[in-house]
LUMBA-43410 format. One record per residue (C-alpha): x, y, z. Coordinates in pm, whole numbers, plus 32768, in hexadecimal, padded with zeros to 4 digits. Layout:
! LUMBA-43410
     xx     yy     zz
      X      Y      Z
...
***
This chain:
! LUMBA-43410
     xx     yy     zz
   E53F   CFC3   BA1D
   E536   D0EE   B934
   E406   D16D   B87A
   E452   D098   B745
   E45B   CF50   B802
   E32C   CE72   B80D
   E2CA   CD5E   B8F7
   E354   CC05   B8AA
   E297   CAD2   B846
   E1B5   CA8F   B96D
   E09B   CA62   B870
   E15E   C99A   B770
   E025   C910   B6CB
   DFAE   CA70   B674
   E0C3   CA9A   B572
   E09E   CA2E   B409
   E216   C9ED   B3FC
   E2A8   C9F7   B55B
   E411   CA67   B578
   E41B   CB0E   B422
   E4E3   CC1E   B4CD
   E603   CB36   B528
   E61C   CA2D   B418
   E5FC   CA2E   B2A0
   E4AD   C9B6   B224
   E4B8   C8A0   B121
   E3D0   C7DE   B03D
   E370   C6EC   B153
   E2EF   C811   B223
   E217   C899   B10C
   E1B5   C766   B041
   E057   C73F   B0D2
   E001   C8AD   B102
   DEF5   C951   B02D
   DF30   CAA0   AF83
   DE7A   CB4E   B0A2
   DF44   CA94   B1A8
   E085   CAF7   B0F5
   E010   CC60   B0FA
   DFD7   CC48   B270
   E127   CB98   B2A6
   E1DD   CCAD   B1ED
   E128   CDBE   B2AA
   E150   CD1D   B400
   E2C1   CD6D   B3DF
   E25F   CEDD   B3E0
   E14E   CEAA   B4E3
   E249   CE21   B5DD
   E2E8   CF7A   B5DB
   E19F   D032   B609
   E157   D09A   B4A4
   DFF5   D124   B47F
   DF58   D0A9   B33C
   DE91   D185   B252
   DDE2   D051   B1C9
   DCAD   D01E   B2A4
   DCB7   CEA2   B282
   DE22   CE8A   B2F3
   DDE6   CF84   B408
   DCBC   CEBD   B485
   DD78   CD74   B472
   DEA4   CDEC   B539
   DDD1   CEA0   B63C
   DD45   CD48   B692
   DEA2   CCC2   B6E4
   DEFF   CCDC   B853
   E06A   CD32   B803
   E020   CE53   B715
   E058   CFB2   B79C
   E010   D0BB   B691
   E10E   D1D3   B6A8
   E17E   D260   B559
   E0C1   D2EE   B432
   E155   D2DD   B2D6
   E1DE   D43E   B30A
   E28E   D3D8   B44B
   E30C   D287   B3D1
   E480   D24D   B39A
   E4DB   D123   B2BF
   E628   D10D   B376
   E56F   D082   B4A4
   E563   CF36   B3EB
   E695   CE5C   B413
   E73C   CDB8   B2E6
   E685   CC6E   B31E
   E534   CD1E   B324
   E587   CDE1   B1E8
   E5EE   CCA1   B135
   E4B0   CBF1   B1A8
   E3D2   CD0D   B12D
   E479   CCF1   AFD6
   E464   CB73   AFD4
   E2F1   CB73   B026
   E2AA   CC87   AF25
   E343   CBAE   AE12
   E257   CA8A   AE55
***
């Protein structure tokens, strides 16, 4: 495993939208999520890769997740670490 990998889904229930890194999110996945839950779902895509959030509320939320390992500040972050599915899902969730 390289430094950009993250642990799998041993805590599946801790994800707002599990597997959003490997399949395209659709309306059925987001239909019942509040605006705040959508915000978390979008940001968990980044959190899986160790993004450290400047927003205190997001930072606090993800620090409570057993799978989250903070690694990269905004200055260290590389958007290319997201795969095409993740990038598409970020855009899809932003549009809602």
